BAROFI-185262 format. One record per residue (C-alpha): x, y, z; residue in three letters. Coordinates in steps of 0.5 Angstrom, whole numbers, padded with zeros to 4 digits, always signed. Layout:
N
XYZALA
...
***
This chain:
449
-0104-0226-0190UNK
-0104-0222-0196UNK
-0111-0221-0199UNK
-0110-0224-0205UNK
-0105-0230-0202UNK
-0112-0231-0198UNK
-0116-0231-0204UNK
-0113-0235-0208UNK
-0113-0241-0202UNK
-0119-0241-0201UNK
-0121-0242-0209UNK
-0116-0247-0209UNK
-0119-0251-0203UNK
-0126-0250-0205UNK
-0124-0252-0212UNK
-0127-0259-0211UNK
-0132-0257-0207UNK
-0137-0252-0209UNK
-0138-0251-0217UNK
-0138-0244-0216UNK
-0134-0239-0211UNK
-0134-0232-0208UNK
-0131-0228-0204UNK
-0134-0221-0201UNK
-0129-0217-0197UNK
-0132-0210-0194UNK
-0127-0205-0190UNK
-0130-0198-0187UNK
-0128-0192-0183UNK
-0133-0188-0179UNK
-0131-0182-0175UNK
-0136-0179-0170UNK
-0137-0173-0167UNK
-0142-0170-0162UNK
-0142-0164-0158UNK
-0146-0161-0152UNK
-0146-0155-0149UNK
-0141-0152-0152UNK
-0136-0158-0150UNK
-0134-0165-0154UNK
-0140-0171-0151UNK
-0139-0176-0156UNK
-0132-0178-0160UNK
-0131-0184-0164UNK
-0126-0187-0170UNK
-0128-0195-0172UNK
-0125-0198-0177UNK
-0128-0206-0179UNK
-0127-0211-0184UNK
-0130-0217-0186UNK
-0129-0222-0190UNK
-0136-0226-0193UNK
-0135-0233-0197UNK
-0141-0235-0202UNK
-0141-0243-0204UNK
-0145-0246-0208UNK
-0147-0253-0208UNK
-0152-0256-0213UNK
-0154-0249-0214UNK
-0155-0247-0207UNK
-0152-0242-0204UNK
-0149-0243-0197UNK
-0145-0237-0193UNK
-0139-0236-0188UNK
-0136-0230-0186UNK
-0130-0228-0181UNK
-0126-0222-0179UNK
-0119-0225-0180UNK
-0115-0227-0186UNK
-0111-0233-0184UNK
-0110-0240-0186UNK
-0115-0241-0180UNK
-0120-0238-0184UNK
-0120-0241-0190UNK
-0122-0247-0187UNK
-0126-0245-0183UNK
-0130-0241-0188UNK
-0130-0246-0193UNK
-0133-0251-0187UNK
-0139-0245-0186UNK
-0141-0245-0193UNK
-0141-0252-0194UNK
-0146-0254-0188UNK
-0150-0247-0191UNK
-0150-0250-0197UNK
-0153-0257-0195UNK
-0158-0254-0191UNK
-0161-0250-0198UNK
-0166-0252-0200UNK
-0168-0247-0207UNK
-0172-0247-0213UNK
-0167-0244-0217UNK
-0160-0246-0219UNK
-0155-0239-0218UNK
-0149-0238-0222UNK
-0144-0233-0221UNK
-0143-0228-0227UNK
-0138-0229-0231UNK
-0132-0223-0232UNK
-0131-0219-0237UNK
-0138-0215-0236UNK
-0137-0208-0238UNK
-0138-0203-0232UNK
-0140-0196-0232UNK
-0134-0192-0229UNK
-0135-0188-0222UNK
-0131-0182-0220UNK
-0125-0183-0216UNK
-0126-0181-0208UNK
-0122-0175-0207UNK
-0120-0175-0200UNK
-0124-0169-0200UNK
-0126-0170-0192UNK
-0120-0169-0190UNK
-0120-0162-0193UNK
-0120-0159-0184UNK
-0117-0162-0179UNK
-0121-0167-0174UNK
-0119-0161-0169UNK
-0124-0156-0174UNK
-0129-0161-0175UNK
-0130-0160-0168UNK
-0129-0153-0168UNK
-0135-0153-0173UNK
-0140-0158-0169UNK
-0139-0152-0163UNK
-0141-0146-0168UNK
-0146-0150-0171UNK
-0148-0150-0163UNK
-0148-0144-0161UNK
-0150-0140-0168UNK
-0156-0144-0167UNK
-0157-0142-0159UNK
-0156-0134-0160UNK
-0161-0135-0166UNK
-0167-0132-0162UNK
-0168-0133-0154UNK
-0174-0138-0154UNK
-0169-0144-0157UNK
-0167-0147-0150UNK
-0162-0152-0152UNK
-0158-0156-0157UNK
-0161-0163-0156UNK
-0156-0165-0162UNK
-0150-0164-0165UNK
-0146-0168-0170UNK
-0141-0170-0176UNK
-0141-0176-0178UNK
-0137-0179-0184UNK
-0136-0185-0187UNK
-0130-0189-0192UNK
-0131-0195-0195UNK
-0129-0201-0200UNK
-0132-0207-0202UNK
-0129-0213-0207UNK
-0133-0218-0210UNK
-0129-0224-0213UNK
-0130-0230-0215UNK
-0127-0236-0218UNK
-0130-0235-0226UNK
-0125-0230-0226UNK
-0129-0223-0223UNK
-0125-0219-0219UNK
-0128-0212-0218UNK
-0127-0206-0213UNK
-0130-0200-0211UNK
-0128-0194-0206UNK
-0133-0189-0204UNK
-0134-0183-0198UNK
-0138-0178-0194UNK
-0142-0176-0189UNK
-0147-0171-0186UNK
-0148-0166-0181UNK
-0154-0166-0176UNK
-0158-0160-0171UNK
-0163-0161-0167UNK
-0166-0156-0163UNK
-0172-0155-0158UNK
-0176-0147-0157UNK
-0180-0146-0152UNK
-0185-0140-0149UNK
-0189-0139-0143UNK
-0195-0145-0146UNK
-0191-0149-0151UNK
-0184-0153-0153UNK
-0182-0155-0160UNK
-0177-0158-0164UNK
-0174-0157-0171UNK
-0168-0160-0174UNK
-0163-0159-0181UNK
-0158-0163-0184UNK
-0153-0164-0190UNK
-0150-0169-0193UNK
-0143-0167-0197UNK
-0136-0170-0200UNK
-0133-0165-0196UNK
-0133-0161-0190UNK
-0132-0154-0193UNK
-0140-0156-0196UNK
-0144-0156-0189UNK
-0146-0148-0189UNK
-0146-0149-0181UNK
-0150-0142-0182UNK
-0156-0144-0187UNK
-0156-0150-0182UNK
-0157-0147-0176UNK
-0163-0142-0179UNK
-0167-0148-0182UNK
-0166-0152-0175UNK
-0168-0145-0171UNK
-0174-0143-0176UNK
-0177-0150-0176UNK
-0177-0150-0169UNK
-0179-0143-0168UNK
-0185-0143-0173UNK
-0188-0150-0170UNK
-0190-0146-0163UNK
-0197-0145-0161UNK
-0198-0151-0166UNK
-0206-0155-0165UNK
-0210-0160-0169UNK
-0215-0159-0174UNK
-0221-0161-0175UNK
-0221-0169-0178UNK
-0222-0169-0185UNK
-0220-0170-0192UNK
-0216-0165-0194UNK
-0211-0163-0200UNK
-0204-0163-0198UNK
-0197-0161-0200UNK
-0193-0167-0198UNK
-0185-0164-0197UNK
-0180-0167-0200UNK
-0177-0170-0193UNK
-0183-0173-0191UNK
-0184-0176-0199UNK
-0178-0179-0199UNK
-0179-0182-0192UNK
-0185-0185-0195UNK
-0181-0189-0201UNK
-0176-0191-0196UNK
-0181-0194-0191UNK
-0186-0197-0198UNK
-0178-0199-0202UNK
-0180-0206-0200UNK
-0186-0207-0205UNK
-0181-0206-0211UNK
-0176-0211-0209UNK
-0178-0218-0214UNK
-0176-0222-0208UNK
-0182-0219-0203UNK
-0187-0220-0209UNK
-0185-0227-0211UNK
-0187-0228-0203UNK
-0193-0225-0204UNK
-0190-0219-0199UNK
-0192-0214-0204UNK
-0199-0210-0207UNK
-0195-0209-0214UNK
-0195-0218-0216UNK
-0198-0219-0223UNK
-0198-0211-0224UNK
-0191-0210-0230UNK
-0194-0207-0235UNK
-0199-0203-0231UNK
-0201-0196-0228UNK
-0199-0195-0222UNK
-0199-0188-0220UNK
-0201-0182-0223UNK
-0198-0181-0230UNK
-0194-0175-0227UNK
-0190-0180-0223UNK
-0183-0183-0225UNK
-0178-0187-0219UNK
-0172-0188-0221UNK
-0167-0193-0219UNK
-0160-0189-0220UNK
-0153-0191-0218UNK
-0150-0185-0221UNK
-0154-0180-0219UNK
-0149-0173-0217UNK
-0153-0173-0210UNK
-0154-0180-0208UNK
-0149-0184-0203UNK
-0151-0191-0205UNK
-0148-0192-0212UNK
-0143-0197-0215UNK
-0142-0200-0221UNK
-0143-0207-0220UNK
-0147-0210-0215UNK
-0145-0214-0209UNK
-0146-0219-0213UNK
-0141-0217-0219UNK
-0148-0215-0224UNK
-0146-0209-0227UNK
-0152-0203-0224UNK
-0155-0198-0229UNK
-0159-0193-0228UNK
-0167-0195-0228UNK
-0174-0193-0229UNK
-0178-0197-0224UNK
-0185-0193-0226UNK
-0185-0189-0231UNK
-0190-0184-0232UNK
-0194-0188-0228UNK
-0193-0195-0231UNK
-0189-0200-0228UNK
-0184-0202-0231UNK
-0179-0207-0227UNK
-0178-0210-0220UNK
-0170-0210-0217UNK
-0168-0216-0218UNK
-0161-0220-0216UNK
-0159-0226-0220UNK
-0164-0231-0215UNK
-0170-0227-0216UNK
-0168-0226-0224UNK
-0167-0233-0225UNK
-0174-0234-0221UNK
-0178-0229-0226UNK
-0173-0231-0232UNK
-0170-0225-0233UNK
-0163-0222-0232UNK
-0161-0218-0226UNK
-0162-0211-0225UNK
-0155-0210-0221UNK
-0159-0209-0214UNK
-0157-0216-0210UNK
-0154-0213-0205UNK
-0152-0214-0198UNK
-0153-0210-0190UNK
-0146-0213-0189UNK
-0141-0218-0189UNK
-0145-0222-0185UNK
-0152-0222-0188UNK
-0154-0226-0195UNK
-0155-0223-0201UNK
-0162-0219-0201UNK
-0165-0214-0206UNK
-0164-0207-0204UNK
-0164-0200-0208UNK
-0158-0196-0210UNK
-0160-0188-0210UNK
-0168-0189-0211UNK
-0172-0182-0212UNK
-0178-0179-0215UNK
-0176-0176-0221UNK
-0177-0167-0220UNK
-0182-0163-0224UNK
-0182-0156-0225UNK
-0185-0153-0220UNK
-0183-0149-0214UNK
-0186-0150-0207UNK
-0189-0144-0206UNK
-0194-0146-0213UNK
-0196-0152-0210UNK
-0198-0149-0204UNK
-0202-0144-0209UNK
-0206-0150-0212UNK
-0207-0153-0205UNK
-0211-0147-0201UNK
-0215-0150-0195UNK
-0210-0155-0195UNK
-0204-0157-0190UNK
-0197-0158-0191UNK
-0194-0163-0188UNK
-0187-0162-0186UNK
-0186-0168-0181UNK
-0188-0175-0180UNK
-0186-0179-0173UNK
-0187-0187-0173UNK
-0187-0188-0179UNK
-0184-0196-0180UNK
-0189-0198-0173UNK
-0195-0195-0177UNK
-0196-0198-0185UNK
-0196-0205-0187UNK
-0192-0206-0194UNK
-0196-0211-0196UNK
-0203-0207-0196UNK
-0200-0200-0197UNK
-0204-0198-0190UNK
-0201-0192-0186UNK
-0202-0189-0180UNK
-0197-0183-0178UNK
-0197-0177-0173UNK
-0195-0172-0177UNK
-0194-0163-0177UNK
-0194-0159-0181UNK
-0198-0152-0184UNK
-0205-0150-0186UNK
-0205-0147-0192UNK
-0209-0140-0193UNK
-0209-0137-0199UNK
-0203-0141-0203UNK
-0198-0139-0196UNK
-0196-0143-0191UNK
-0200-0140-0184UNK
-0202-0143-0177UNK
-0198-0150-0175UNK
-0201-0156-0174UNK
-0199-0162-0169UNK
-0203-0168-0166UNK
-0205-0170-0172UNK
-0204-0177-0175UNK
-0205-0178-0183UNK
-0208-0184-0186UNK
-0209-0187-0192UNK
-0206-0192-0198UNK
-0199-0192-0201UNK
-0202-0195-0207UNK
-0207-0190-0207UNK
-0203-0184-0206UNK
-0198-0185-0212UNK
-0205-0185-0216UNK
-0207-0177-0213UNK
-0201-0174-0214UNK
-0203-0168-0218UNK
-0196-0164-0218UNK
-0189-0166-0217UNK
-0184-0160-0214UNK
-0178-0158-0216UNK
-0174-0159-0210UNK
-0171-0167-0210UNK
-0167-0167-0203UNK
-0165-0174-0201UNK
-0165-0176-0193UNK
-0160-0179-0190UNK
-0157-0186-0193UNK
-0158-0192-0190UNK
-0160-0199-0194UNK
-0160-0195-0201UNK
-0161-0188-0200UNK
-0168-0184-0202UNK
-0170-0178-0204UNK
-0176-0174-0207UNK
-0179-0166-0208UNK
-0185-0164-0205UNK
-0191-0168-0208UNK
-0198-0165-0208UNK
-0204-0170-0207UNK
-0211-0169-0208UNK
-0213-0172-0201UNK
-0211-0174-0195UNK
-0215-0176-0189UNK
-0213-0172-0183UNK
-0215-0174-0176UNK
-0215-0169-0171UNK
-0220-0166-0166UNK
***
């Protein structure tokens, strides 16, 4: 059945059942390529789509979903959403947005993913593996060498005339290597995000992965204690991602965030500004509307250290008697509306990484952490994760360090940010997209020897 006909039938049949109704559709294409030891090791292409119905009954939402677009699915969706809505108890009355809102223009996908053929993408990964292995005789193997790209399309329609559509596309390449000497074995990695695979720069990727792995050979723990630290962009972005739920109004309202009651208060040092920007040129989680059809916007979550807003969907905004910030998103067409960031990042400063290192003399440059999601508590803000990096001597990156654990409290960490670098970089995209520059903090607890 044609989707417009399908939508029309659902709205017609649900008119006497629900006060309001909403259709959400996702279509996605994903290509994955992996090579190993000079051969194509993994290749997959998937094309998926699904539809969700959200029906509002006495102000309560009910959800159901299907992959099929046919007459039978119309009835299944309506019955499922009705059953779901009847079982929901809510302290707010949900109202869907009207048509006619003003939406910022997003750049249209330029289909640059097809600038090279699939065969050339495979060749590029084979070349990346070969170049990385040839960098140094101590590089023993390439653990992973992969290419992934996506194309997606989202459609939101509701019974009040709202009809929105957004398409996007992008990809990333990743390489991980193992180097070894007589006494030690270490890993290193590099990645690139792109809209056009010609932007991958496999020479630079192989150089970065090799250098990170080789430079860590001979690493050892340091004495336990409090150290000044430069937290490199990738590590601080991972911390932002891990603790991003504390900025969700849903978690604040449920008592799952330490930021409850702190709007308008100073929660970070004056140099810290955290931004949620769906229009950032380097972000891969952008759209002019969220999954409820609310316009998105660039928001200062923390401005010069002061908490300015939480992230809201329609329901959380209604509960706080405010307006949605356009952060009502789903993780899948199978899930209910939650609260998620778009492109969430720390605003960069003016300092080069070398300047931060000079300020942190005698401290540690943290370049990698492991087990971050299992080693933290978003409510208390406490974290304790394994880490590696380098000692900072005379303002320079020197001896490699591993076998250490960094611990502290995220809320306290924000208050002790002393300088912010200019090297903003985004991590691999997930549920939202997170970025940060390198950050100098006055102290961090390190457990070593």
